[in-house]
BALOZA-339544 format. One record per residue (C-alpha): residue in three letters; z, y, x. Coordinates in Angstrom, 1 decimal, decimal comma. Layout:
// residues N
R  code       Z       Y       X
R   Ala       Z       Y       X
...
This chain:
// residues 108
R  code       Z       Y       X
R   Unk    -6,9     7,6    -0,7
R   Unk    -7,0     6,6     2,7
R   Unk    -6,2     3,2     4,0
R   Unk    -5,6     2,2     7,7
R   Unk    -5,7    -1,5     8,1
R   Unk    -5,0    -3,6    11,1
R   Unk    -5,6    -7,2    12,0
R   Unk    -5,7    -9,0    14,9
R   Unk    -5,7    -5,6    17,0
R   Unk    -8,6    -4,2    15,1
R   Unk    -8,3    -1,1    13,3
R   Unk   -10,3     0,0    10,3
R   Unk    -9,9     3,5     8,1
R   Unk   -11,0     3,6     4,7
R   Unk   -11,8     6,8     2,7
R   Unk   -12,0     7,2    -1,5
R   Unk   -12,5    10,6    -2,6
R   Unk    -9,9    11,4    -4,9
R   Unk   -10,7     9,9    -8,7
R   Unk    -7,3     9,0   -11,0
R   Unk    -8,4     5,7   -11,8
R   Unk    -7,6     4,6    -7,8
R   Unk    -4,3     5,9    -8,8
R   Unk    -3,9     4,0   -11,4
R   Unk    -5,3     0,6   -10,6
R   Unk    -3,3     0,8    -7,4
R   Unk    -0,2     1,8    -9,6
R   Unk    -1,2    -1,5   -12,1
R   Unk    -2,2    -3,6    -9,2
R   Unk     1,3    -3,8    -7,6
R   Unk     3,1    -3,7   -10,9
R   Unk     2,1    -6,6   -12,1
R   Unk     5,5    -8,9   -12,6
R   Unk     4,0   -11,9   -12,4
R   Unk     2,7   -11,8    -8,7
R   Unk     4,6    -8,9    -7,1
R   Unk     8,6   -10,3    -7,2
R   Unk    11,3    -7,7    -6,1
R   Unk    12,6    -8,3    -2,6
R   Unk    15,0    -5,7    -1,8
R   Unk    15,0    -2,4    -1,5
R   Unk    14,0    -0,6     2,7
R   Unk    14,4     2,7     4,1
R   Unk    11,0     3,6     5,6
R   Unk    10,5     7,1     7,3
R   Unk    13,7     8,1     5,7
R   Unk    12,5     7,5     2,4
R   Unk    14,2     4,8     0,2
R   Unk    11,6     2,1    -0,9
R   Unk    10,8    -0,8    -3,3
R   Unk    10,3    -3,8    -1,6
R   Unk     8,0    -6,7    -3,3
R   Unk     6,8   -10,1    -1,8
R   Unk     4,0   -11,8    -3,4
R   Unk     3,1   -15,8    -2,8
R   Unk     0,4   -17,3    -1,9
R   Unk    -1,8   -14,9    -3,4
R   Unk    -5,5   -17,2    -2,0
R   Unk    -5,9   -20,3     0,0
R   Unk    -5,2   -20,0     3,0
R   Unk    -3,8   -17,7     4,8
R   Unk    -2,1   -15,3     4,3
R   Unk     0,6   -17,0     3,0
R   Unk     2,8   -14,6     1,7
R   Unk     2,7   -10,5     1,6
R   Unk     5,0    -8,0     1,3
R   Unk     4,3    -4,3    -0,1
R   Unk     6,4    -1,3     0,2
R   Unk     6,4     1,1    -3,1
R   Unk     7,4     4,6    -3,7
R   Unk     9,7     4,4    -6,7
R   Unk     9,1     8,3    -7,4
R   Unk     5,0     7,9    -7,6
R   Unk     4,6     3,9    -8,1
R   Unk     2,2     3,9    -5,0
R   Unk     2,2     1,5    -2,1
R   Unk     3,2     2,9     1,3
R   Unk     2,7    -0,2     2,8
R   Unk     1,7    -3,7     3,1
R   Unk     1,6    -6,6     5,2
R   Unk     0,1    -9,8     5,8
R   Unk     2,0   -12,9     6,9
R   Unk     0,7   -16,4     8,0
R   Unk     2,5   -19,7     7,6
R   Unk     4,6   -18,6    11,2
R   Unk     6,2   -15,7     9,4
R   Unk     3,7   -13,6    11,8
R   Unk     2,5   -10,2    10,8
R   Unk    -1,3   -10,9    10,5
R   Unk    -2,3    -7,8     9,0
R   Unk    -0,6    -4,2     8,4
R   Unk    -2,3    -1,9     5,9
R   Unk    -1,1     1,8     5,6
R   Unk    -1,9     4,1     2,6
R   Unk    -2,1     7,8     2,7
R   Unk    -2,1     9,5    -1,0
R   Unk    -2,8    13,5     0,2
R   Unk    -4,8    14,6    -2,6
R   Unk    -4,5    18,7    -3,0
R   Unk    -5,9    20,1    -5,8
R   Unk    -6,8    23,8    -4,8
R   Unk    -8,1    25,3    -8,6
R   Unk    -9,1    28,4    -7,0
R   Unk   -10,7    27,1    -3,7
R   Unk    -9,7    28,5     0,0
R   Unk    -9,9    32,2    -0,6
R   Unk    -9,7    34,3     3,0
R   Unk    -9,1    38,0     2,7
């Protein structure tokens, strides 16, 4: 899993090696119906995704967060954090691109 975090003009890339528990934990985090409420359906890059909103997860900013979930996997595509002026303060973009090649790379 790779995450690109953009905050206050700074960009950071986080990469985690493939581990099935990372996927399960990520799905579980955004499935919590007490935290993440349905907030509509939108199209991102031609893909229909679920939009969910979480209010005030911690003290101070962000005031609320919006996440865009791929319904076919349950995994997030993008997450946005908003301040009290409804401005995006942080954007997190997720990439789940694990490739499993049990035979390895065989070049003949």
